The first five atom37 places (N, CA, C, CB, O) and aatype in JSON, in Angstrom:
{
  "aatype": [12, 0, 2, 9, 16, 19, 18, 6, 10, 14, 7, 4, 14, 13, 4, 0, 11, 19, 9, 3, 11, 10, 3, 6, 10, 7, 10, 0, 18, 3, 16, 9, 6, 19, 14, 15, 15, 8, 8, 11, 1, 16, 6, 19, 6, 6, 19, 15, 7, 5, 16, 7, 19, 14, 19, 10, 9, 3, 6, 6, 8, 3, 19, 3, 7, 12, 14, 6, 15, 3, 3, 9, 19, 0, 18, 10, 6, 6, 16, 18, 7, 3, 0, 0, 0],
  "atom_mask": [
    [1, 1, 1, 1, 1],
    [1, 1, 1, 1, 1],
    [1, 1, 1, 1, 1],
    [1, 1, 1, 1, 1],
    [1, 1, 1, 1, 1],
    [1, 1, 1, 1, 1],
    [1, 1, 1, 1, 1],
    [1, 1, 1, 1, 1],
    [1, 1, 1, 1, 1],
    [1, 1, 1, 1, 1],
    [1, 1, 1, 0, 1],
    [1, 1, 1, 1, 1],
    [1, 1, 1, 1, 1],
    [1, 1, 1, 1, 1],
    [1, 1, 1, 1, 1],
    [1, 1, 1, 1, 1],
    [1, 1, 1, 1, 1],
    [1, 1, 1, 1, 1],
    [1, 1, 1, 1, 1],
    [1, 1, 1, 1, 1],
    [1, 1, 1, 1, 1],
    [1, 1, 1, 1, 1],
    [1, 1, 1, 1, 1],
    [1, 1, 1, 1, 1],
    [1, 1, 1, 1, 1],
    [1, 1, 1, 0, 1],
    [1, 1, 1, 1, 1],
    [1, 1, 1, 1, 1],
    [1, 1, 1, 1, 1],
    [1, 1, 1, 1, 1],
    [1, 1, 1, 1, 1],
    [1, 1, 1, 1, 1],
    [1, 1, 1, 1, 1],
    [1, 1, 1, 1, 1],
    [1, 1, 1, 1, 1],
    [1, 1, 1, 1, 1],
    [1, 1, 1, 1, 1],
    [1, 1, 1, 1, 1],
    [1, 1, 1, 1, 1],
    [1, 1, 1, 1, 1],
    [1, 1, 1, 1, 1],
    [1, 1, 1, 1, 1],
    [1, 1, 1, 1, 1],
    [1, 1, 1, 1, 1],
    [1, 1, 1, 1, 1],
    [1, 1, 1, 1, 1],
    [1, 1, 1, 1, 1],
    [1, 1, 1, 1, 1],
    [1, 1, 1, 0, 1],
    [1, 1, 1, 1, 1],
    [1, 1, 1, 1, 1],
    [1, 1, 1, 0, 1],
    [1, 1, 1, 1, 1],
    [1, 1, 1, 1, 1],
    [1, 1, 1, 1, 1],
    [1, 1, 1, 1, 1],
    [1, 1, 1, 1, 1],
    [1, 1, 1, 1, 1],
    [1, 1, 1, 1, 1],
    [1, 1, 1, 1, 1],
    [1, 1, 1, 1, 1],
    [1, 1, 1, 1, 1],
    [1, 1, 1, 1, 1],
    [1, 1, 1, 1, 1],
    [1, 1, 1, 0, 1],
    [1, 1, 1, 1, 1],
    [1, 1, 1, 1, 1],
    [1, 1, 1, 1, 1],
    [1, 1, 1, 1, 1],
    [1, 1, 1, 1, 1],
    [1, 1, 1, 1, 1],
    [1, 1, 1, 1, 1],
    [1, 1, 1, 1, 1],
    [1, 1, 1, 1, 1],
    [1, 1, 1, 1, 1],
    [1, 1, 1, 1, 1],
    [1, 1, 1, 1, 1],
    [1, 1, 1, 1, 1],
    [1, 1, 1, 1, 1],
    [1, 1, 1, 1, 1],
    [1, 1, 1, 0, 1],
    [1, 1, 1, 1, 1],
    [1, 1, 1, 1, 1],
    [1, 1, 1, 1, 1],
    [1, 1, 1, 1, 1]
  ],
  "atom_positions": [
    [[-9.14, -2.19, 16.86], [-8.26, -1.49, 16.05], [-7.27, -0.75, 16.42], [-8.79, -0.85, 15.41], [-7.66, -0.08, 17.38]],
    [[-5.93, -0.45, 16.1], [-4.91, 0.4, 16.83], [-5.03, 1.74, 16.26], [-3.42, -0.13, 16.69], [-5.32, 1.96, 15.09]],
    [[-4.77, 2.71, 17.21], [-4.5, 4.25, 16.69], [-3.37, 4.58, 15.55], [-4.04, 5.12, 17.97], [-3.48, 5.53, 14.77]],
    [[-2.32, 3.73, 15.55], [-1.25, 3.41, 14.5], [-1.58, 2.74, 13.17], [-0.29, 2.57, 15.09], [-2.3, 1.76, 13.37]],
    [[-1.39, 2.87, 12.29], [-1.59, 2.23, 11.14], [-0.45, 2.16, 9.82], [-2.77, 2.83, 10.77], [-0.48, 3.24, 9.24]],
    [[0.13, 1.6, 9.44], [1.34, 1.4, 8.92], [1.21, 1.1, 7.33], [2.01, 0.29, 9.72], [1.37, -0.08, 7.01]],
    [[0.98, 1.86, 6.48], [1.14, 1.15, 4.75], [2.85, 0.11, 4.89], [1.41, 3.04, 3.08], [3.82, 0.46, 5.56]],
    [[2.76, -0.89, 4.21], [3.9, -1.5, 4.0], [3.77, -2.52, 2.9], [4.36, -2.04, 5.2], [2.67, -2.93, 2.52]],
    [[4.79, -2.87, 2.45], [5.24, -3.94, 1.47], [6.18, -4.66, 2.33], [5.93, -3.4, 0.06], [7.15, -4.21, 2.94]],
    [[5.78, -5.73, 2.27], [6.3, -7.13, 2.96], [7.57, -7.35, 1.94], [5.01, -8.63, 2.93], [7.53, -7.49, 0.72]],
    [[8.72, -7.32, 2.84], [10.18, -7.48, 2.26], [11.06, -5.93, 1.9], [0.0, 0.0, 0.0], [12.22, -5.88, 1.5]],
    [[10.48, -5.16, 2.08], [10.58, -3.81, 2.04], [11.39, -3.24, 3.02], [9.41, -3.28, 2.08], [10.73, -2.8, 3.97]],
    [[12.9, -3.07, 3.14], [13.67, -2.82, 4.49], [13.42, -1.66, 5.1], [15.05, -2.83, 4.36], [13.7, -1.46, 6.29]],
    [[12.83, -0.75, 4.25], [12.26, 0.49, 5.13], [11.16, 0.54, 5.71], [12.14, 1.53, 4.54], [10.92, 1.44, 6.52]],
    [[10.19, -0.52, 5.36], [9.19, -0.82, 6.06], [9.69, -1.3, 7.42], [8.4, -1.73, 5.37], [9.6, -0.73, 8.51]],
    [[10.27, -2.52, 7.09], [10.99, -3.38, 8.41], [11.8, -2.29, 9.54], [12.36, -4.61, 7.7], [11.89, -2.58, 10.73]],
    [[12.29, -1.15, 9.0], [12.69, -0.48, 10.1], [11.89, 0.29, 10.87], [13.54, 0.19, 9.82], [12.25, 0.81, 11.92]],
    [[10.67, 0.38, 10.32], [9.55, 0.95, 11.05], [8.67, 0.4, 12.13], [8.79, 1.25, 10.24], [8.19, 0.76, 13.2]],
    [[8.67, -0.88, 11.18], [7.87, -1.89, 12.09], [8.53, -2.62, 13.29], [7.37, -2.97, 11.24], [7.93, -3.17, 14.21]],
    [[10.35, -2.5, 13.02], [11.38, -2.73, 14.1], [10.71, -1.94, 15.46], [13.0, -2.05, 13.6], [10.24, -2.44, 16.48]],
    [[10.88, -0.41, 15.01], [10.91, 0.38, 15.98], [9.42, 0.52, 16.67], [11.49, 1.61, 15.46], [9.32, 0.96, 17.81]],
    [[8.37, 0.16, 15.98], [7.11, 0.33, 16.79], [7.22, -1.06, 17.38], [5.62, 0.69, 15.93], [6.55, -1.07, 18.41]],
    [[7.74, -2.19, 17.18], [7.75, -3.28, 18.2], [8.72, -3.19, 19.37], [8.02, -4.54, 17.53], [8.37, -3.64, 20.46]],
    [[9.9, -2.65, 19.23], [10.72, -2.13, 20.33], [9.85, -1.21, 20.88], [12.09, -1.5, 19.95], [10.06, -1.13, 22.09]],
    [[9.08, -0.57, 20.56], [8.42, 0.26, 21.86], [7.06, -0.14, 22.24], [8.29, 1.83, 21.59], [6.36, 0.63, 22.9]],
    [[6.68, -1.2, 21.9], [5.86, -1.88, 22.54], [4.29, -1.47, 22.16], [0.0, 0.0, 0.0], [3.28, -1.56, 22.85]],
    [[4.46, -0.98, 20.75], [3.2, -0.06, 20.43], [2.13, -1.04, 19.67], [3.64, 1.36, 19.38], [2.68, -1.85, 18.91]],
    [[0.96, -1.09, 19.72], [0.09, -1.88, 19.01], [-0.39, -1.01, 17.72], [-1.1, -2.36, 19.97], [-0.81, 0.14, 17.84]],
    [[-0.3, -1.52, 16.81], [-0.42, -1.0, 15.31], [-1.03, -2.0, 14.08], [1.09, -0.62, 14.87], [-0.8, -3.21, 14.09]],
    [[-1.79, -1.38, 13.1], [-1.91, -2.35, 12.19], [-1.16, -2.06, 11.13], [-3.14, -2.59, 11.84], [-0.42, -1.08, 11.0]],
    [[-1.36, -2.96, 10.35], [-0.69, -2.66, 8.58], [-1.58, -3.23, 7.9], [0.88, -3.37, 8.02], [-2.27, -4.24, 8.1]],
    [[-1.48, -2.2, 6.7], [-1.7, -2.75, 5.41], [-0.98, -2.49, 4.18], [-2.82, -2.5, 5.14], [-0.58, -1.47, 3.61]],
    [[-0.93, -3.88, 3.94], [-0.07, -4.39, 2.9], [-0.76, -3.84, 1.49], [0.04, -6.09, 3.01], [-1.93, -3.86, 1.12]],
    [[0.68, -3.25, 0.7], [-0.22, -2.19, -0.64], [0.7, -3.22, -1.89], [0.35, 0.35, -0.69], [1.6, -4.03, -1.69]],
    [[0.23, -2.91, -2.85], [0.77, -3.61, -4.2], [2.07, -3.18, -4.19], [0.03, -3.2, -5.63], [2.62, -2.18, -3.71]],
    [[2.64, -4.54, -5.06], [4.35, -3.91, -5.27], [4.22, -2.98, -6.46], [5.71, -5.26, -5.71], [5.02, -2.05, -6.55]],
    [[3.38, -3.13, -7.3], [2.97, -2.08, -8.39], [2.75, -1.11, -7.72], [1.83, -2.32, -9.29], [1.99, -1.22, -6.75]],
    [[3.51, 0.39, -8.11], [3.02, 1.61, -7.82], [2.17, 2.19, -8.13], [3.52, 2.22, -7.93], [1.71, 3.05, -7.38]],
    [[1.57, 1.92, -9.46], [0.44, 2.46, -10.29], [-0.93, 2.04, -9.49], [0.5, 1.82, -11.91], [-1.95, 2.73, -9.55]],
    [[-0.82, 0.58, -8.62], [-1.81, 0.09, -7.88], [-2.18, 0.43, -6.57], [-1.65, -0.96, -7.87], [-3.17, 0.06, -5.92]],
    [[-1.2, 1.22, -6.26], [-0.95, 2.15, -4.77], [-2.13, 3.03, -4.68], [0.56, 3.24, -4.76], [-1.89, 4.03, -4.01]],
    [[-3.43, 2.98, -5.18], [-4.26, 4.3, -4.7], [-4.53, 4.87, -3.53], [-5.32, 4.26, -4.99], [-4.48, 6.07, -3.26]],
    [[-4.98, 3.51, -2.49], [-5.05, 4.29, -0.99], [-4.07, 4.77, -0.67], [-5.34, 3.62, 0.16], [-4.23, 5.9, -0.2]],
    [[-2.53, 4.25, -0.73], [-1.78, 5.08, -0.29], [-1.35, 6.09, -0.66], [-1.14, 4.73, -0.08], [-0.5, 6.66, 0.03]],
    [[-1.76, 6.61, -1.77], [-1.43, 7.89, -2.69], [-2.56, 8.63, -2.17], [-1.43, 7.71, -4.49], [-2.38, 9.84, -2.08]],
    [[-3.92, 8.09, -1.73], [-4.95, 9.27, -1.3], [-4.28, 9.69, 0.09], [-6.74, 8.7, -1.1], [-4.43, 10.86, 0.45]],
    [[-3.6, 8.88, 0.83], [-3.6, 9.33, 2.11], [-2.5, 9.97, 2.37], [-3.78, 8.42, 2.98], [-2.46, 10.68, 3.37]],
    [[-1.45, 9.88, 1.58], [-0.05, 10.55, 1.41], [0.48, 11.63, 0.44], [0.73, 9.61, 1.15], [1.3, 12.55, 0.46]],
    [[-0.33, 11.09, -0.36], [0.36, 11.71, -1.81], [1.31, 11.52, -2.56], [0.0, 0.0, 0.0], [1.75, 12.36, -3.34]],
    [[1.7, 10.47, -2.41], [2.79, 9.65, -2.67], [2.53, 8.04, -2.84], [3.71, 9.91, -1.59], [1.77, 7.37, -2.14]],
    [[3.29, 7.61, -3.85], [2.92, 6.02, -3.57], [4.08, 5.05, -2.75], [2.68, 5.28, -5.13], [3.98, 3.83, -2.68]],
    [[5.03, 5.74, -2.23], [5.98, 4.8, -1.51], [5.6, 4.31, -0.37], [0.0, 0.0, 0.0], [4.46, 4.42, 0.08]],
    [[6.62, 3.69, 0.22], [6.32, 3.05, 2.08], [7.15, 3.28, 2.21], [6.0, 1.64, 2.79], [7.92, 3.71, 1.35]],
    [[7.38, 3.09, 3.35], [6.19, 2.99, 4.36], [5.71, 4.6, 4.54], [6.73, 2.21, 6.0], [6.39, 5.61, 4.34]],
    [[4.08, 4.47, 5.08], [3.35, 5.5, 5.25], [2.95, 5.32, 6.8], [2.2, 5.57, 4.2], [2.73, 4.13, 7.03]],
    [[2.86, 5.84, 7.5], [2.44, 6.21, 9.27], [1.24, 6.88, 9.53], [3.49, 7.24, 10.04], [1.4, 8.09, 9.39]],
    [[0.12, 6.56, 9.86], [-1.37, 7.2, 10.3], [-1.25, 7.1, 11.73], [-2.83, 6.34, 9.75], [-1.33, 5.93, 12.1]],
    [[-1.09, 7.91, 12.63], [-1.05, 7.96, 14.21], [-2.45, 8.91, 14.56], [0.59, 8.78, 14.85], [-2.42, 10.13, 14.67]],
    [[-3.54, 8.13, 14.68], [-4.76, 8.82, 14.94], [-4.51, 9.72, 16.17], [-5.96, 7.82, 15.16], [-4.91, 10.88, 16.11]],
    [[-4.07, 9.42, 16.94], [-4.04, 10.05, 18.54], [-3.33, 11.26, 18.18], [-3.15, 9.09, 19.88], [-3.57, 12.28, 18.82]],
    [[-2.41, 11.29, 17.15], [-1.82, 12.48, 17.16], [-1.68, 13.21, 15.87], [-0.67, 12.31, 17.71], [-0.71, 13.72, 15.3]],
    [[-3.18, 13.07, 15.51], [-3.19, 13.8, 14.28], [-2.5, 13.63, 13.16], [-2.99, 14.81, 14.48], [-2.44, 14.37, 12.18]],
    [[-1.97, 12.64, 13.35], [-0.78, 12.05, 11.6], [-1.28, 11.58, 10.77], [0.37, 10.88, 11.56], [-1.54, 10.38, 10.84]],
    [[-1.52, 12.09, 9.99], [-2.61, 11.48, 8.45], [-1.42, 11.34, 7.17], [-4.2, 13.08, 7.77], [-1.52, 12.16, 6.25]],
    [[-0.5, 10.46, 7.12], [0.17, 10.16, 6.06], [1.66, 10.56, 6.1], [0.0, 0.0, 0.0], [2.11, 11.28, 5.21]],
    [[2.46, 10.11, 7.13], [3.84, 10.72, 7.27], [4.52, 9.74, 6.57], [4.41, 10.99, 8.76], [4.68, 8.61, 7.04]],
    [[4.91, 10.05, 5.58], [6.4, 9.27, 4.68], [7.69, 9.15, 5.08], [6.8, 9.93, 3.47], [8.0, 9.98, 5.93]],
    [[8.71, 8.23, 4.69], [9.87, 8.37, 5.11], [10.33, 7.31, 6.14], [9.95, 9.62, 5.55], [9.75, 7.34, 7.23]],
    [[11.13, 6.52, 5.98], [11.48, 5.81, 7.38], [12.32, 6.37, 8.33], [12.08, 4.63, 7.2], [12.54, 5.78, 9.39]],
    [[12.8, 7.44, 8.08], [13.64, 7.74, 9.04], [12.85, 8.89, 9.56], [15.1, 7.99, 8.6], [13.12, 9.09, 10.74]],
    [[11.86, 9.81, 9.02], [11.3, 10.52, 9.82], [10.17, 9.82, 10.55], [10.97, 11.58, 9.19], [9.51, 10.48, 11.36]],
    [[9.92, 8.69, 10.37], [8.59, 8.03, 11.13], [9.54, 7.58, 11.96], [7.44, 6.85, 10.41], [9.28, 8.13, 13.03]],
    [[10.46, 6.92, 12.09], [11.35, 6.45, 13.43], [11.48, 8.0, 14.21], [13.21, 5.65, 12.92], [10.53, 8.34, 14.92]],
    [[12.16, 8.53, 14.13], [12.48, 9.64, 14.68], [10.99, 10.11, 15.33], [13.19, 10.61, 13.58], [10.85, 10.21, 16.54]],
    [[9.99, 10.36, 14.44], [8.54, 10.78, 15.29], [8.5, 9.89, 16.0], [7.12, 10.93, 14.63], [8.53, 10.31, 17.16]],
    [[8.42, 8.53, 15.97], [7.93, 7.2, 16.83], [8.95, 7.94, 18.17], [8.51, 5.15, 16.02], [8.47, 8.6, 19.09]],
    [[10.08, 7.71, 18.02], [11.24, 7.81, 19.6], [10.82, 8.92, 19.77], [13.13, 7.77, 19.63], [10.57, 8.88, 20.98]],
    [[10.5, 10.09, 19.38], [10.19, 11.37, 20.07], [8.85, 11.07, 20.64], [10.21, 12.7, 19.12], [8.75, 11.2, 21.86]],
    [[7.81, 10.71, 19.97], [6.18, 10.82, 20.59], [5.96, 9.52, 21.45], [4.85, 10.85, 19.23], [4.79, 9.4, 21.84]],
    [[6.91, 8.42, 21.86], [6.36, 7.24, 22.15], [7.69, 6.64, 23.09], [5.88, 6.36, 20.7], [7.49, 5.74, 23.91]],
    [[9.03, 7.21, 22.89], [10.3, 6.47, 23.36], [10.7, 7.33, 24.54], [0.0, 0.0, 0.0], [10.09, 8.36, 24.8]],
    [[11.62, 6.94, 25.18], [12.05, 7.54, 26.27], [12.24, 9.19, 26.62], [13.1, 6.95, 26.36], [12.3, 9.67, 27.75]],
    [[12.33, 9.83, 25.47], [12.44, 11.14, 25.54], [10.86, 11.83, 25.74], [13.23, 11.58, 24.21], [10.62, 12.99, 26.09]],
    [[9.91, 10.8, 25.44], [8.29, 11.53, 25.32], [7.93, 11.19, 26.83], [6.95, 10.67, 23.96], [6.93, 11.7, 27.33]],
    [[8.86, 10.21, 27.64], [8.15, 10.07, 29.17], [8.12, 10.56, 30.2], [8.28, 9.34, 29.68], [7.4, 10.08, 31.08]]
  ]
}
């Protein structure tokens, strides 16, 4: 199991942006597909306090339920990208 988990919905462009950044950085991650219906997204709501996706968990850096694709991409770049090296 990877330290990074992404809650995502297939076909979601915001989720794809996060997955693309993870792949670009060569990071191992797990994905959890959420239901398309917001009222059925209880697991992601428990983790992040909201039902939107993507949501990132990074156990290694104590990130538990980061929402918003732009924030996630910036975090990944800052934490794992060239700037972090």
